[in-house]
N, C-alpha and C positions, 0 to 999 in steps of 0.2 A: 435457237441456239441453246438457251438455258431455260428450264422449266420455271414457272412462276413460283414454285415451291422454293423458299429461301434455302432449304437444306441442300439444294442442288448447286448453290453458288458457293464457291470456295475462294476465300480471301487470304492473301498474305499481307501481314502488317510488318513492315521492316523499320529498323532504327539505323539510319545511315550515319556513317562517319564517326567522329569522336564524341557525338552526342551521348552523354551518360545519363540522361534523364528519361525515365520511361514510365512514370506513373500515369501520365495522360494516355500513352499508347495502350497500357494495360486496361485502363478504363474503357477505351474505345473497343479493344478486343472483347472485353466482357459484354459490352452492349451489343456488339455484333453477334456474339454467341447466343445471348439472350433473345435476339431477334430471329434465331434459327439458322444462321449461316454457319458453315464450317470455316474455322479460322486457324491459321498457322501464324505464330508469332516468331520472328527471327531471333529475338534477343538483341542485345546492345552491340553497337560499334561494328556494323556490317559494311563491307565494301560494295560497290555497285555489282561486281561479279558475283559475290556471295548471295546477294539478293536475287539476281537473275537466275543463278543456279538453283536456288531453293524454289523459286517460282516455277521453273521448268520441271524440277523433280516432283513437286507437289501437284503440278498440273492445275494451277489456280486460274480463276476467272478474273480476279481483281488483284492489282498490286497497289497496296497502300503504304505510304511512308509517313512517319512521324518525325518531324524535324524541329528541334529547338535551338540548334547551335548556329544558325545563320548561314550555313553553307548549302542551302537548298537549291539554289540556281546552279552552282557548280556541280553538285551531286546529280541533280536531275539531268543536266546536259550529258554527263558521262553515262547515266543509266539509259538515256534515250538512244545513244549509239548502240548499246547492248540489246535494247528492245528491238531495234531495227535489224541488227545483225542476226538475232536468233528468231526472227519472225514472230514476235509477240505483240505486234501492233493491234491485234484484236482484243487485247486485255484492257479492261477498264483501269485507269491509272489515276490515283488520288494522292493528295498530300494534305497533312494537317499539322498544326502546331504554330510556332512563331513564324508566320509567313506574312510579312507586311504587305498591305494593300498595293504599294507601288511595284511589288514584285509579281503580282498576279498576272499581268499581261505577258510578261516574259515567260512565266511558267506555262501559260496557255500556249504561247508560241512554241515552246519546247515540245508540247504534246500532252500535258496533263489534262485530264477530263474534269476533275473536280478539285477545288481548293477549299479547305476548311480550317480557317485560322482559329487561334485560341478563342474560346467563347462560343464556338459553334455548338449547336444543339445536337446531341447524339441521335435524336430521331431524324434530323435533317440528313445526317450521314447515312443512316439506315435506309431512308426513303430514296436518297440519290442512288444508292447501289441497287435497290429493288427496281427502280425505274430505268436504269441504264446498263445493268449487267446482263 
């Protein structure tokens, strides 16, 4: 599907909902770019529709979310419906940020492939994408 060359992997990093904190997302974006990936950052306060529209427009391989506002389960549930509707089930789907451990099982059930709570190592995110995209 995707060559082993990281530059062939295109990643969208989205900031869902009313979350106005994006320093962490920008740090992750920079780390992914430094690892050789092509990265598109959505900017703040995006709806599920806006994130999916941009993922389709950019033809990304990975959809990553940064969530610090506590609405990750609600947002991911809405996003899952759009992923299914638009045939994007083959995209690697990740979330990072303030994602409490008790929510991990529900996020996996929704369909997320990787969960990276605050404190995750940047190299772990890079390695996960290399191994799974």
